[in-house]
Every structure is written in structure tokens, then in C-alpha cells.
Phi, psi and omega in degrees: 000128183281153177302326182296316181291322185291341181257009182300318179299322179296321178295316180297316181296325182288313186291322183247037185302329182262352188248302184299308179300322180293318178296322178291322177295318177296322175301313179298320177299319178294319179294318179296321178296316178301314181296317183292317186270337187229354185235035172111354175091012176249160174277151177276335186229350183268087189294320181302311178298321179294322179295318178297316180296321177297316178298320178298314180296317180292319181294332179256009181053046179245090184291335177295334178271321185283326187298308182300314181293323177296317177299317181298317180296314181298314183289325174300316179299317178299319179298317179296311183296314181297316181295320180293318182291316183296321185250023184292333179267007180229076183297346179273353186289117174233316182299316180300318178298315181290326176294321177298318176298319180300318179298316181296316180291330175295322176296319177298315180298318180297314179297320180296313183290320182293337178263015178070025180065018176221067182294148176288177184303314183293312180296323178300316180295321179295312180295323176298317179297317179295317179298320180293320176297321178298319179291327174297317177295321178297323180299322177294315179298319181296321177300322179289338175267006179057047180220168175240123182239340180239329181264103187250350178298312178296325178297315179296318178299316180298318179298313182295322176297317179296321179294314183292319184272348180079010178286149179292306177053213178240046187302314184295314181293324179295316178297323177299316181294317178298316180295320181296320178300314180294317180298318178298318178294318179298317181296318178295320179296324180295333179274344193301321183263313182289321180222066186305324182298336186271355184304312181289348179286332179300308177299325178299315180296314180298319179292319179298320177298316180299315180297317179300320180292319179293319177299317179298321179295317178299318181295327184286342183256002179273000000 
């Protein structure tokens, strides 16, 4: 592996430091809103909340509560493990990870639209699992881009610590990521009632834009 290839993710993260991570965070916000509002009430990428909800459901013997969040956690884990294993010998791989996510989210969109944007319980669980696996894969790609797109608790803690201590840190980029997540969720929510069928298309567009920018960056350095 050449030094040039091994540093490609760093080049991509540097050139599109303000765009790609933000678009991916907005994508995650849209997917989480879709999962929460239309696929059983669990998050696709917020594992901590899902674990608590799973515990709540198990502790109260409420499988209707535990099942969606449990499925989301398991499938998110599968997405992380599968993405890491497939591309473990290619530390420069970012485009492949994002393309795999695109395929998974396209499947979610297709299932959502084919069921009239009101999937039944079984289909909802399947689509939730696929969406969660996609978010697991995105989390791996984000780490390679040195960004956070799905795990925001640590991001918020870092921002608050920097504010309190007066350290420069990465306050601006962290705030950008937090804002992008909220904007993505808000945009998806705005589509939920007037054009419900289009909700999963928003994350697809954001992801496609991210892939296009990374591809353009790779082409420019060859």
C-alpha cells in the first residue's frame, strides 16, 4: 500500500471538513427520525437510548417496547462488524463503505414506498434492521473521516468542556455536527405528513452528495 493511498481519508476529511461530515450527520438525523416515527419507535443509530429502552421493555416484560430497540442495537452492531471486517485491510476505504450504506438505505426507501409509507409490524422491523445496519456502516466511515455523525453524546460533552475550560478544541466542528443532526431530523419531520413517502429519500440524497464529494476529492489528487 502506497503512502499516497493510505492518507486518502485524511485528504478527503481535510478538503471537505465542513461538508461531508455535516451531510452525513444530517443523513443520520433523517434516518433516525424515520426509524423513530415510522419503523417501530426505536432509533437507527442512537445505541445508548435503544439499550435503555430495551432494558425498560425487558424489565416490564413489554416485548412491544423491547423488540424494536433490541433489533436496532443488534443490526447496528452487525453493520459495524461487517463494515470493519470487509474493509479491514483497506484503511483508505471510505467510498466503498458509503456505497454499501447507500444500497442499504435505498432498500429501506424501496420498502417504505412499496408499502405506501405505512409498513406493517414485520416489514417495519426488517426496514429498521436494515437502516440500523446502514448507520453502523456509516459510523465506521465517519471514524475514517475523523468525524462523528451518529455518536453525539461525546461530541456534546467535548463542546461543553471546551466552553467551560476555555480551550479552543474542535468546538466549531462539533457544533456543526450537532446542528446538522438536528437539521436532518427537522427536515425529515417536515416531510412526514405532507409527503410521507419521500422521507427516506432525504437521507439518500444527503448520502449521495457526500459520496460525490469524496469521489471528486479522490479524483483531484490522482
